[in-house]
C-alpha atoms as an extended CHARMM CRD file, in Angstrom:
* protein
*
       280  EXT
         1         1  MET       CA            100.8200000000      208.7940000000       41.0730000000  PROA      1               0.0000000000
         2         2  LEU       CA            101.6990000000      206.4850000000       44.1570000000  PROA      2               0.0000000000
         3         3  LYS       CA            105.4360000000      206.0340000000       44.9960000000  PROA      3               0.0000000000
         4         4  LEU       CA            106.4290000000      203.3870000000       46.7150000000  PROA      4               0.0000000000
         5         5  GLU       CA            109.3120000000      204.8010000000       48.8140000000  PROA      5               0.0000000000
         6         6  ASN       CA            110.2930000000      202.3080000000       51.3600000000  PROA      6               0.0000000000
         7         7  PRO       CA            108.8460000000      198.4560000000       49.8880000000  PROA      7               0.0000000000
         8         8  VAL       CA            110.2970000000      196.8610000000       53.2860000000  PROA      8               0.0000000000
         9         9  LEU       CA            108.0430000000      198.4450000000       55.6520000000  PROA      9               0.0000000000
        10        10  ILE       CA            105.3270000000      198.5430000000       53.1170000000  PROA      10              0.0000000000
        11        11  GLN       CA            105.8870000000      194.4810000000       53.2530000000  PROA      11              0.0000000000
        12        12  VAL       CA            106.2380000000      194.4230000000       56.8330000000  PROA      12              0.0000000000
        13        13  GLY       CA            102.7330000000      195.9950000000       56.8740000000  PROA      13              0.0000000000
        14        14  VAL       CA            101.1550000000      194.0080000000       54.5430000000  PROA      14              0.0000000000
        15        15  ALA       CA            101.9880000000      191.1220000000       56.8720000000  PROA      15              0.0000000000
        16        16  ILE       CA            101.2360000000      192.5210000000       60.1510000000  PROA      16              0.0000000000
        17        17  ALA       CA             97.3710000000      193.0570000000       58.6390000000  PROA      17              0.0000000000
        18        18  THR       CA             97.5940000000      189.7150000000       57.2010000000  PROA      18              0.0000000000
        19        19  VAL       CA             97.8000000000      188.6210000000       60.4740000000  PROA      19              0.0000000000
        20        20  ALA       CA             95.3550000000      190.9710000000       61.7220000000  PROA      20              0.0000000000
        21        21  ALA       CA             93.2180000000      189.6770000000       59.7940000000  PROA      21              0.0000000000
        22        22  PHE       CA             93.6890000000      186.1420000000       59.9740000000  PROA      22              0.0000000000
        23        23  ALA       CA             92.7230000000      186.4850000000       63.8000000000  PROA      23              0.0000000000
        24        24  ALA       CA             89.2280000000      188.2670000000       62.9770000000  PROA      24              0.0000000000
        25        25  VAL       CA             88.6300000000      185.2930000000       61.0560000000  PROA      25              0.0000000000
        26        26  ALA       CA             89.2670000000      182.9450000000       63.1130000000  PROA      26              0.0000000000
        27        27  LEU       CA             87.6330000000      185.0660000000       66.2730000000  PROA      27              0.0000000000
        28        28  GLN       CA             84.3560000000      185.0800000000       64.4300000000  PROA      28              0.0000000000
        29        29  ALA       CA             84.6310000000      189.1640000000       64.4120000000  PROA      29              0.0000000000
        30        30  PRO       CA             81.7350000000      191.0180000000       63.4620000000  PROA      30              0.0000000000
        31        31  VAL       CA             80.6760000000      190.2720000000       59.4180000000  PROA      31              0.0000000000
        32        32  GLY       CA             81.6580000000      193.8280000000       58.8290000000  PROA      32              0.0000000000
        33        33  VAL       CA             85.0940000000      193.1190000000       60.1020000000  PROA      33              0.0000000000
        34        34  ARG       CA             85.5100000000      189.7280000000       58.7570000000  PROA      34              0.0000000000
        35        35  ILE       CA             84.3090000000      190.8840000000       55.0810000000  PROA      35              0.0000000000
        36        36  VAL       CA             87.0300000000      193.5150000000       55.4010000000  PROA      36              0.0000000000
        37        37  ALA       CA             89.4090000000      191.0530000000       56.5840000000  PROA      37              0.0000000000
        38        38  SER       CA             88.8520000000      188.5030000000       53.8480000000  PROA      38              0.0000000000
        39        39  ALA       CA             89.4090000000      191.3540000000       51.3120000000  PROA      39              0.0000000000
        40        40  VAL       CA             93.0090000000      191.5410000000       52.9050000000  PROA      40              0.0000000000
        41        41  LEU       CA             93.6770000000      187.9720000000       53.3900000000  PROA      41              0.0000000000
        42        42  VAL       CA             92.9390000000      188.0780000000       49.1550000000  PROA      42              0.0000000000
        43        43  ILE       CA             94.9150000000      191.0980000000       48.3180000000  PROA      43              0.0000000000
        44        44  ALA       CA             97.7910000000      190.7230000000       50.9640000000  PROA      44              0.0000000000
        45        45  PRO       CA             99.4690000000      187.3940000000       49.1160000000  PROA      45              0.0000000000
        46        46  GLY       CA             98.3950000000      189.1550000000       45.6330000000  PROA      46              0.0000000000
        47        47  ILE       CA            100.5220000000      192.2660000000       46.4400000000  PROA      47              0.0000000000
        48        48  GLY       CA            103.6990000000      189.6810000000       47.4810000000  PROA      48              0.0000000000
        49        49  LEU       CA            102.9710000000      188.2300000000       44.4300000000  PROA      49              0.0000000000
        50        50  ALA       CA            102.9660000000      191.3440000000       42.0340000000  PROA      50              0.0000000000
        51        51  ARG       CA            106.0540000000      192.5330000000       43.4880000000  PROA      51              0.0000000000
        52        52  LEU       CA            107.9490000000      189.3460000000       42.7380000000  PROA      52              0.0000000000
        53        53  LEU       CA            106.4700000000      189.1530000000       38.9670000000  PROA      53              0.0000000000
        54        54  LEU       CA            107.2690000000      192.5930000000       38.3170000000  PROA      54              0.0000000000
        55        55  PRO       CA            110.7120000000      194.7830000000       38.5270000000  PROA      55              0.0000000000
        56        56  ARG       CA            110.7560000000      198.0230000000       40.4290000000  PROA      56              0.0000000000
        57        57  ARG       CA            110.9780000000      199.7180000000       37.2740000000  PROA      57              0.0000000000
        58        58  GLU       CA            107.7040000000      198.9520000000       36.2480000000  PROA      58              0.0000000000
        59        59  ILE       CA            106.0250000000      199.3680000000       40.0750000000  PROA      59              0.0000000000
        60        60  ARG       CA            107.8510000000      202.5370000000       40.1230000000  PROA      60              0.0000000000
        61        61  GLY       CA            107.2500000000      203.5050000000       36.1780000000  PROA      61              0.0000000000
        62        62  SER       CA            104.4590000000      204.2610000000       34.2720000000  PROA      62              0.0000000000
        63        63  ASP       CA            102.8350000000      201.0490000000       34.5980000000  PROA      63              0.0000000000
        64        64  GLY       CA            102.3930000000      201.4710000000       38.5290000000  PROA      64              0.0000000000
        65        65  ALA       CA             98.3700000000      201.6890000000       38.4760000000  PROA      65              0.0000000000
        66        66  LEU       CA             98.5180000000      197.9690000000       37.1340000000  PROA      66              0.0000000000
        67        67  VAL       CA             99.6550000000      196.8590000000       40.5150000000  PROA      67              0.0000000000
        68        68  ILE       CA             96.4250000000      197.1850000000       42.3500000000  PROA      68              0.0000000000
        69        69  PRO       CA             94.4580000000      195.2060000000       39.7440000000  PROA      69              0.0000000000
        70        70  LEU       CA             97.2860000000      192.5720000000       39.3150000000  PROA      70              0.0000000000
        71        71  SER       CA             97.3330000000      192.2750000000       42.9370000000  PROA      71              0.0000000000
        72        72  ILE       CA             93.5970000000      191.5620000000       43.1370000000  PROA      72              0.0000000000
        73        73  VAL       CA             93.7070000000      188.9950000000       40.1340000000  PROA      73              0.0000000000
        74        74  LEU       CA             97.2510000000      187.2400000000       41.4180000000  PROA      74              0.0000000000
        75        75  GLY       CA             95.0750000000      187.1700000000       45.2330000000  PROA      75              0.0000000000
        76        76  MET       CA             91.7830000000      185.4390000000       43.9330000000  PROA      76              0.0000000000
        77        77  LEU       CA             94.2620000000      183.1360000000       42.2660000000  PROA      77              0.0000000000
        78        78  VAL       CA             96.1260000000      182.2250000000       45.6580000000  PROA      78              0.0000000000
        79        79  TRP       CA             92.6600000000      181.6650000000       47.2550000000  PROA      79              0.0000000000
        80        80  LEU       CA             91.7130000000      179.2230000000       44.7020000000  PROA      80              0.0000000000
        81        81  GLY       CA             94.6440000000      177.4430000000       44.4580000000  PROA      81              0.0000000000
        82        82  ALA       CA             94.6000000000      177.4470000000       48.5350000000  PROA      82              0.0000000000
        83        83  ALA       CA             91.2970000000      175.8070000000       48.0650000000  PROA      83              0.0000000000
        84        84  MET       CA             92.6340000000      173.1230000000       45.5880000000  PROA      84              0.0000000000
        85        85  GLY       CA             95.3760000000      172.3050000000       47.7260000000  PROA      85              0.0000000000
        86        86  LEU       CA             93.3470000000      171.5830000000       50.9960000000  PROA      86              0.0000000000
        87        87  HSD       CA             90.6400000000      169.7150000000       49.2030000000  PROA      87              0.0000000000
        88        88  ALA       CA             93.4720000000      167.5030000000       47.3360000000  PROA      88              0.0000000000
        89        89  PHE       CA             95.1090000000      166.8300000000       50.9270000000  PROA      89              0.0000000000
        90        90  GLY       CA             91.2140000000      166.1530000000       52.4210000000  PROA      90              0.0000000000
        91        91  VAL       CA             91.0970000000      169.1190000000       54.4980000000  PROA      91              0.0000000000
        92        92  LYS       CA             87.6130000000      170.5010000000       55.0840000000  PROA      92              0.0000000000
        93        93  LEU       CA             87.3590000000      173.3650000000       53.7030000000  PROA      93              0.0000000000
        94        94  GLY       CA             86.0740000000      176.1920000000       56.0020000000  PROA      94              0.0000000000
        95        95  PRO       CA             86.9560000000      179.7660000000       56.6710000000  PROA      95              0.0000000000
        96        96  THR       CA             89.6120000000      179.3160000000       59.3360000000  PROA      96              0.0000000000
        97        97  ALA       CA             91.4810000000      176.7860000000       57.3960000000  PROA      97              0.0000000000
        98        98  ILE       CA             91.3600000000      178.8870000000       54.3600000000  PROA      98              0.0000000000
        99        99  ALA       CA             92.2830000000      181.8840000000       55.8610000000  PROA      99              0.0000000000
       100       100  LEU       CA             94.8430000000      180.2240000000       57.4970000000  PROA      100             0.0000000000
       101       101  THR       CA             96.4370000000      178.9580000000       54.3770000000  PROA      101             0.0000000000
       102       102  LEU       CA             96.0050000000      182.5610000000       53.0440000000  PROA      102             0.0000000000
       103       103  THR       CA             97.6460000000      183.6030000000       55.6310000000  PROA      103             0.0000000000
       104       104  GLY       CA            101.0670000000      181.8440000000       55.5760000000  PROA      104             0.0000000000
       105       105  VAL       CA            101.4220000000      182.0090000000       51.5790000000  PROA      105             0.0000000000
       106       106  GLY       CA            100.7080000000      185.5740000000       52.1450000000  PROA      106             0.0000000000
       107       107  LEU       CA            103.6950000000      185.8650000000       54.8910000000  PROA      107             0.0000000000
       108       108  ILE       CA            106.0530000000      183.7320000000       52.3440000000  PROA      108             0.0000000000
       109       109  LEU       CA            105.3830000000      186.0920000000       49.7660000000  PROA      109             0.0000000000
       110       110  ALA       CA            105.5120000000      189.3600000000       51.7350000000  PROA      110             0.0000000000
       111       111  GLY       CA            109.2170000000      187.5370000000       52.9770000000  PROA      111             0.0000000000
       112       112  LEU       CA            110.1550000000      187.0530000000       49.3260000000  PROA      112             0.0000000000
       113       113  ALA       CA            109.2810000000      190.0970000000       48.0540000000  PROA      113             0.0000000000
       114       114  ILE       CA            111.3380000000      191.7950000000       50.6770000000  PROA      114             0.0000000000
       115       115  ARG       CA            114.4010000000      190.3250000000       50.0850000000  PROA      115             0.0000000000
       116       116  SER       CA            113.7880000000      190.5880000000       45.9650000000  PROA      116             0.0000000000
       117       117  GLY       CA            113.7350000000      194.1820000000       46.7510000000  PROA      117             0.0000000000
       118       118  VAL       CA            116.7200000000      194.6440000000       48.6810000000  PROA      118             0.0000000000
       119       119  ARG       CA            118.6750000000      192.9030000000       46.2500000000  PROA      119             0.0000000000
       120       120  ARG       CA            117.3730000000      195.0900000000       43.6550000000  PROA      120             0.0000000000
       121       121  PRO       CA            118.1130000000      198.6080000000       43.9290000000  PROA      121             0.0000000000
       122       122  GLU       CA            115.9140000000      201.1970000000       41.8620000000  PROA      122             0.0000000000
       123       123  ALA       CA            118.8680000000      202.1860000000       40.1280000000  PROA      123             0.0000000000
       124       124  VAL       CA            120.2980000000      199.4880000000       39.0700000000  PROA      124             0.0000000000
       125       125  ARG       CA            117.9070000000      198.5160000000       35.4020000000  PROA      125             0.0000000000
       126       126  GLU       CA            117.3600000000      195.2710000000       34.5560000000  PROA      126             0.0000000000
       127       127  ALA       CA            118.5630000000      194.3670000000       31.2630000000  PROA      127             0.0000000000
       128       128  PRO       CA            116.3570000000      193.7120000000       27.7390000000  PROA      128             0.0000000000
       129       129  ALA       CA            116.8940000000      190.1120000000       27.8870000000  PROA      129             0.0000000000
       130       130  VAL       CA            116.3450000000      189.9090000000       31.5250000000  PROA      130             0.0000000000
       131       131  GLY       CA            112.9800000000      191.7930000000       31.5110000000  PROA      131             0.0000000000
       132       132  ARG       CA            112.1520000000      189.7150000000       28.9600000000  PROA      132             0.0000000000
       133       133  TYR       CA            112.6460000000      186.4850000000       30.7220000000  PROA      133             0.0000000000
       134       134  ARG       CA            110.5780000000      188.2580000000       33.8940000000  PROA      134             0.0000000000
       135       135  THR       CA            107.5220000000      188.8900000000       31.3980000000  PROA      135             0.0000000000
       136       136  ALA       CA            107.6420000000      185.6610000000       29.9550000000  PROA      136             0.0000000000
       137       137  ALA       CA            107.7510000000      183.8600000000       33.5800000000  PROA      137             0.0000000000
       138       138  ALA       CA            104.6910000000      186.1870000000       34.4380000000  PROA      138             0.0000000000
       139       139  VAL       CA            102.6840000000      185.2050000000       31.6480000000  PROA      139             0.0000000000
       140       140  VAL       CA            103.4180000000      181.5590000000       32.8430000000  PROA      140             0.0000000000
       141       141  THR       CA            102.6370000000      181.7090000000       35.9330000000  PROA      141             0.0000000000
       142       142  THR       CA             99.6470000000      183.4270000000       35.4080000000  PROA      142             0.0000000000
       143       143  ALA       CA             98.4660000000      180.6910000000       32.7900000000  PROA      143             0.0000000000
       144       144  ALA       CA             99.2400000000      178.1340000000       35.2690000000  PROA      144             0.0000000000
       145       145  LEU       CA             97.7110000000      179.4970000000       38.0380000000  PROA      145             0.0000000000
       146       146  LEU       CA             94.6010000000      179.9770000000       36.0500000000  PROA      146             0.0000000000
       147       147  THR       CA             94.4380000000      176.7950000000       35.0380000000  PROA      147             0.0000000000
       148       148  GLY       CA             94.7080000000      175.2290000000       38.6030000000  PROA      148             0.0000000000
       149       149  ALA       CA             92.2890000000      177.3700000000       39.3650000000  PROA      149             0.0000000000
       150       150  THR       CA             89.5480000000      176.7550000000       36.7570000000  PROA      150             0.0000000000
       151       151  ALA       CA             90.2360000000      172.8040000000       37.4880000000  PROA      151             0.0000000000
       152       152  ALA       CA             90.1470000000      173.6300000000       40.9680000000  PROA      152             0.0000000000
       153       153  ALA       CA             86.7410000000      175.1990000000       40.8230000000  PROA      153             0.0000000000
       154       154  ILE       CA             85.9180000000      172.0980000000       38.5640000000  PROA      154             0.0000000000
       155       155  ALA       CA             86.6640000000      169.6050000000       40.8110000000  PROA      155             0.0000000000
       156       156  LEU       CA             85.0510000000      171.5750000000       43.8490000000  PROA      156             0.0000000000
       157       157  ILE       CA             81.5980000000      171.6090000000       41.6610000000  PROA      157             0.0000000000
       158       158  PRO       CA             79.2140000000      169.0030000000       43.6330000000  PROA      158             0.0000000000
       159       159  THR       CA             77.3650000000      166.3830000000       41.5810000000  PROA      159             0.0000000000
       160       160  PRO       CA             74.7530000000      164.1190000000       42.0170000000  PROA      160             0.0000000000
       161       161  THR       CA             76.1460000000      160.4840000000       43.4900000000  PROA      161             0.0000000000
       162       162  ALA       CA             73.1390000000      158.4080000000       43.1300000000  PROA      162             0.0000000000
       163       163  PRO       CA             69.2390000000      158.5950000000       41.4010000000  PROA      163             0.0000000000
       164       164  TYR       CA             66.4380000000      159.7750000000       43.3860000000  PROA      164             0.0000000000
       165       165  THR       CA             62.7850000000      160.6790000000       42.8990000000  PROA      165             0.0000000000
       166       166  THR       CA             60.1430000000      163.3060000000       44.7290000000  PROA      166             0.0000000000
       167       167  VAL       CA             56.4700000000      163.3550000000       44.4730000000  PROA      167             0.0000000000
       168       168  ALA       CA             54.3220000000      166.7090000000       45.2030000000  PROA      168             0.0000000000
       169       169  PHE       CA             50.5340000000      167.3420000000       44.3110000000  PROA      169             0.0000000000
       170       170  THR       CA             50.3400000000      169.2550000000       41.5040000000  PROA      170             0.0000000000
       171       171  ASP       CA             47.3760000000      171.5470000000       42.5930000000  PROA      171             0.0000000000
       172       172  ASP       CA             48.4580000000      174.5420000000       44.8890000000  PROA      172             0.0000000000
       173       173  THR       CA             45.6150000000      174.0450000000       47.3010000000  PROA      173             0.0000000000
       174       174  PRO       CA             46.9420000000      171.5500000000       49.8980000000  PROA      174             0.0000000000
       175       175  PHE       CA             50.0840000000      173.7090000000       50.1590000000  PROA      175             0.0000000000
       176       176  GLY       CA             48.0360000000      176.9960000000       50.8940000000  PROA      176             0.0000000000
       177       177  ASP       CA             45.8950000000      178.3640000000       53.3960000000  PROA      177             0.0000000000
       178       178  ARG       CA             42.8280000000      176.4080000000       52.3110000000  PROA      178             0.0000000000
       179       179  VAL       CA             42.0880000000      172.4490000000       52.3530000000  PROA      179             0.0000000000
       180       180  PRO       CA             40.5350000000      171.0050000000       49.3730000000  PROA      180             0.0000000000
       181       181  VAL       CA             36.6940000000      170.4450000000       50.3050000000  PROA      181             0.0000000000
       182       182  ALA       CA             34.4550000000      167.7700000000       49.2250000000  PROA      182             0.0000000000
       183       183  ALA       CA             30.9560000000      166.3760000000       50.1010000000  PROA      183             0.0000000000
       184       184  ALA       CA             30.4870000000      163.6440000000       52.2550000000  PROA      184             0.0000000000
       185       185  GLY       CA             30.5300000000      160.4970000000       49.4630000000  PROA      185             0.0000000000
       186       186  SER       CA             31.2720000000      162.4840000000       46.1930000000  PROA      186             0.0000000000
       187       187  THR       CA             33.8350000000      162.1720000000       44.1610000000  PROA      187             0.0000000000
       188       188  VAL       CA             37.3030000000      163.8550000000       45.1860000000  PROA      188             0.0000000000
       189       189  ARG       CA             40.6030000000      163.6430000000       42.1340000000  PROA      189             0.0000000000
       190       190  LEU       CA             44.1640000000      165.0940000000       43.2280000000  PROA      190             0.0000000000
       191       191  GLU       CA             46.6590000000      165.6370000000       40.8560000000  PROA      191             0.0000000000
       192       192  TRP       CA             50.2370000000      165.0340000000       41.5580000000  PROA      192             0.0000000000
       193       193  VAL       CA             53.7980000000      164.7950000000       39.6200000000  PROA      193             0.0000000000
       194       194  VAL       CA             56.3550000000      162.3800000000       40.3590000000  PROA      194             0.0000000000
       195       195  ARG       CA             60.3100000000      163.5050000000       39.3320000000  PROA      195             0.0000000000
       196       196  GLY       CA             63.1310000000      161.3960000000       38.7590000000  PROA      196             0.0000000000
       197       197  PHE       CA             66.7280000000      162.3290000000       38.7930000000  PROA      197             0.0000000000
       198       198  GLY       CA             69.5430000000      159.9690000000       37.0740000000  PROA      198             0.0000000000
       199       199  GLN       CA             66.6340000000      157.4990000000       35.6840000000  PROA      199             0.0000000000
       200       200  HSD       CA             64.1190000000      157.3140000000       32.9610000000  PROA      200             0.0000000000
       201       201  LEU       CA             60.5480000000      156.2890000000       34.6850000000  PROA      201             0.0000000000
       202       202  SER       CA             57.9860000000      154.3790000000       33.0270000000  PROA      202             0.0000000000
       203       203  PRO       CA             54.4250000000      154.9810000000       33.6030000000  PROA      203             0.0000000000
       204       204  ALA       CA             53.3090000000      151.3350000000       32.9870000000  PROA      204             0.0000000000
       205       205  LEU       CA             55.0750000000      150.1970000000       35.7570000000  PROA      205             0.0000000000
       206       206  THR       CA             54.6030000000      152.4350000000       38.6460000000  PROA      206             0.0000000000
       207       207  SER       CA             52.7850000000      151.8120000000       41.3620000000  PROA      207             0.0000000000
       208       208  VAL       CA             49.8550000000      154.0020000000       43.3090000000  PROA      208             0.0000000000
       209       209  ARG       CA             48.2230000000      153.4060000000       46.7070000000  PROA      209             0.0000000000
       210       210  LEU       CA             46.1600000000      155.9530000000       48.8020000000  PROA      210             0.0000000000
       211       211  ALA       CA             45.0630000000      156.0220000000       52.2350000000  PROA      211             0.0000000000
       212       212  VAL       CA             42.6040000000      158.4780000000       54.4390000000  PROA      212             0.0000000000
       213       213  ASP       CA             43.3610000000      158.4000000000       57.8450000000  PROA      213             0.0000000000
       214       214  GLY       CA             45.9180000000      155.6700000000       57.5240000000  PROA      214             0.0000000000
       215       215  VAL       CA             43.3100000000      153.0700000000       56.1030000000  PROA      215             0.0000000000
       216       216  PRO       CA             44.0750000000      151.9910000000       52.4790000000  PROA      216             0.0000000000
       217       217  ILE       CA             41.6500000000      152.5930000000       49.7660000000  PROA      217             0.0000000000
       218       218  SER       CA             41.0180000000      149.9870000000       46.9940000000  PROA      218             0.0000000000
       219       219  ASP       CA             38.1850000000      151.9430000000       45.2290000000  PROA      219             0.0000000000
       220       220  VAL       CA             41.0010000000      154.0320000000       43.6950000000  PROA      220             0.0000000000
       221       221  ALA       CA             40.8580000000      155.0360000000       39.7310000000  PROA      221             0.0000000000
       222       222  VAL       CA             44.5480000000      156.3370000000       38.6790000000  PROA      222             0.0000000000
       223       223  ASP       CA             45.5030000000      157.8350000000       35.2250000000  PROA      223             0.0000000000
       224       224  MET       CA             49.4080000000      158.3890000000       34.4240000000  PROA      224             0.0000000000
       225       225  SER       CA             51.4060000000      159.5830000000       31.6690000000  PROA      225             0.0000000000
       226       226  PRO       CA             54.9710000000      161.1300000000       30.9940000000  PROA      226             0.0000000000
       227       227  ASP       CA             55.1370000000      164.7710000000       31.6500000000  PROA      227             0.0000000000
       228       228  THR       CA             54.8900000000      166.2790000000       28.5130000000  PROA      228             0.0000000000
       229       229  THR       CA             57.8300000000      168.4050000000       29.6990000000  PROA      229             0.0000000000
       230       230  ASP       CA             60.1300000000      166.0540000000       30.2350000000  PROA      230             0.0000000000
       231       231  ALA       CA             58.9590000000      162.8110000000       29.2030000000  PROA      231             0.0000000000
       232       232  SER       CA             61.9220000000      160.5420000000       30.4120000000  PROA      232             0.0000000000
       233       233  ALA       CA             62.0530000000      162.3180000000       33.7650000000  PROA      233             0.0000000000
       234       234  SER       CA             58.8410000000      163.0410000000       35.1050000000  PROA      234             0.0000000000
       235       235  ILE       CA             55.4570000000      161.1300000000       35.3540000000  PROA      235             0.0000000000
       236       236  SER       CA             51.9130000000      163.1290000000       35.7440000000  PROA      236             0.0000000000
       237       237  GLY       CA             48.8070000000      161.3180000000       37.5120000000  PROA      237             0.0000000000
       238       238  ALA       CA             45.6520000000      161.7000000000       39.1790000000  PROA      238             0.0000000000
       239       239  VAL       CA             43.9960000000      159.7530000000       41.9570000000  PROA      239             0.0000000000
       240       240  THR       CA             39.7140000000      159.7150000000       41.8700000000  PROA      240             0.0000000000
       241       241  PHE       CA             38.4040000000      158.1810000000       44.7210000000  PROA      241             0.0000000000
       242       242  PRO       CA             35.0720000000      158.6630000000       47.2220000000  PROA      242             0.0000000000
       243       243  ALA       CA             35.3620000000      161.3330000000       49.9250000000  PROA      243             0.0000000000
       244       244  PRO       CA             34.7160000000      159.6340000000       53.1760000000  PROA      244             0.0000000000
       245       245  VAL       CA             31.0590000000      159.6730000000       54.2890000000  PROA      245             0.0000000000
       246       246  VAL       CA             31.9550000000      161.4900000000       57.2890000000  PROA      246             0.0000000000
       247       247  PRO       CA             31.7290000000      164.8730000000       58.0320000000  PROA      247             0.0000000000
       248       248  GLY       CA             35.6140000000      166.4930000000       59.4210000000  PROA      248             0.0000000000
       249       249  ARG       CA             38.6510000000      167.0430000000       58.4020000000  PROA      249             0.0000000000
       250       250  HSD       CA             40.5020000000      163.9100000000       57.2650000000  PROA      250             0.0000000000
       251       251  ILE       CA             44.3050000000      163.2700000000       55.9270000000  PROA      251             0.0000000000
       252       252  VAL       CA             44.5700000000      161.6560000000       52.9110000000  PROA      252             0.0000000000
       253       253  ASP       CA             48.5500000000      159.7700000000       51.9940000000  PROA      253             0.0000000000
       254       254  LEU       CA             49.2260000000      159.4680000000       48.0960000000  PROA      254             0.0000000000
       255       255  PHE       CA             52.1370000000      156.6870000000       48.3300000000  PROA      255             0.0000000000
       256       256  VAL       CA             53.7250000000      156.6770000000       44.5980000000  PROA      256             0.0000000000
       257       257  GLN       CA             56.5890000000      153.7260000000       43.6410000000  PROA      257             0.0000000000
       258       258  PRO       CA             57.7990000000      154.5320000000       40.5500000000  PROA      258             0.0000000000
       259       259  THR       CA             59.8110000000      151.8800000000       38.2950000000  PROA      259             0.0000000000
       260       260  ALA       CA             62.6690000000      152.4450000000       35.7600000000  PROA      260             0.0000000000
       261       261  GLN       CA             61.6170000000      151.8140000000       31.9300000000  PROA      261             0.0000000000
       262       262  ASP       CA             64.0140000000      148.9070000000       32.2150000000  PROA      262             0.0000000000
       263       263  GLY       CA             62.2260000000      147.6190000000       34.9990000000  PROA      263             0.0000000000
       264       264  SER       CA             64.6590000000      147.8570000000       37.3710000000  PROA      264             0.0000000000
       265       265  ASP       CA             63.7490000000      149.6410000000       40.7100000000  PROA      265             0.0000000000
       266       266  VAL       CA             64.4430000000      153.2380000000       42.0000000000  PROA      266             0.0000000000
       267       267  PRO       CA             64.9700000000      154.8660000000       45.2410000000  PROA      267             0.0000000000
       268       268  GLY       CA             61.0820000000      155.3310000000       46.1360000000  PROA      268             0.0000000000
       269       269  PRO       CA             59.9780000000      158.9630000000       46.8720000000  PROA      269             0.0000000000
       270       270  GLY       CA             57.9960000000      158.0100000000       49.8500000000  PROA      270             0.0000000000
       271       271  TYR       CA             54.7500000000      159.9200000000       49.8660000000  PROA      271             0.0000000000
       272       272  VAL       CA             52.6360000000      163.2830000000       50.2850000000  PROA      272             0.0000000000
       273       273  SER       CA             49.6870000000      163.8670000000       52.1750000000  PROA      273             0.0000000000
       274       274  THR       CA             47.0050000000      166.9490000000       52.2960000000  PROA      274             0.0000000000
       275       275  PRO       CA             44.0630000000      167.0780000000       54.6480000000  PROA      275             0.0000000000
       276       276  LEU       CA             40.5790000000      166.9590000000       52.9870000000  PROA      276             0.0000000000
       277       277  GLU       CA             37.3620000000      168.7200000000       54.6140000000  PROA      277             0.0000000000
       278       278  VAL       CA             34.2110000000      166.6020000000       54.4320000000  PROA      278             0.0000000000
       279       279  THR       CA             31.1090000000      168.5200000000       54.7090000000  PROA      279             0.0000000000
       280       280  ALA       CA             27.8370000000      166.9430000000       54.9090000000  PROA      280             0.0000000000
C-alpha cells in the first residue's frame, strides 16, 4: 500500500503541478496536454480537500485506498462549484476562467492541507468524539457540495426563451442529388411540414404562398392538416400547382405563415426552396 511519507513535499508538488496545468490550458497547449492538464486541475483541489476532511490515520491506514476516488469525486464537485460561482458573478464561462479558478482553489486547499498536516503529527491519535465530528463534517460538506453542484448544473442548462417555427419539405428528393422532375404544364405536388416550438398551431388560420422563379403563383391547391405525431405543434401540408411551360430548371419557393390556435401571430419560419426540372 502507498505511504505518504512527507505530506508537505506532496502538497508542494501538487501546487506546482496545478500551476503548470493552468499554464497548459491558458497557453492553448496541444489537445493531449490540455486533457492531462484538465485532469490535474480537477484532481488537485480534490486531493487537498480530501486531506483536510480525513484524519491522517485514515489516509495512512486501511482506508487509504479510498483517498484517490474520494479526491476525484471532490475535485468534480469543486469544478462544478467553480462554474456555479463564475456564473453567479456574471463571468463568461470558458477554459481559462475555469482553469484559473480551479488553480486558485487548489493552491488554497494545498496550503491548508500542509498546515493541517504539520499541526497533526502521525503519532497523535484523535479522540473518538473528535473523529465522529470530523466524519459528520465530511458528510455534511459533501452533501452541501453535491446540492450546490446539482443546482448549478440545473441553472446552467439552456432553455428556450422564445417560441419559433421551422418549415421543411417532407420529400427527401429536394435535398438529394436528384431534383423533382415534371413535364411542361403538368401537375406538381410538393409536401411540407411546419413545426412549432412554444405554441399551438392552427391549420385553419395558417396561410401558404408559392412562387416560381420569384413570380407568385395564384393557381395553387393547398392541403393542410395537423401532424398526427404531434397535432398541437406541427402542421403537415402539400401544394399542388401546374409546372412552368418553359423547359429547364426553375426555382420553387414555398412561404408558410402559421398562426396560433388562439389567433395570435407566431414567428414566421421564412421560406423553403427547391429546384424543379421541367422537361418538354
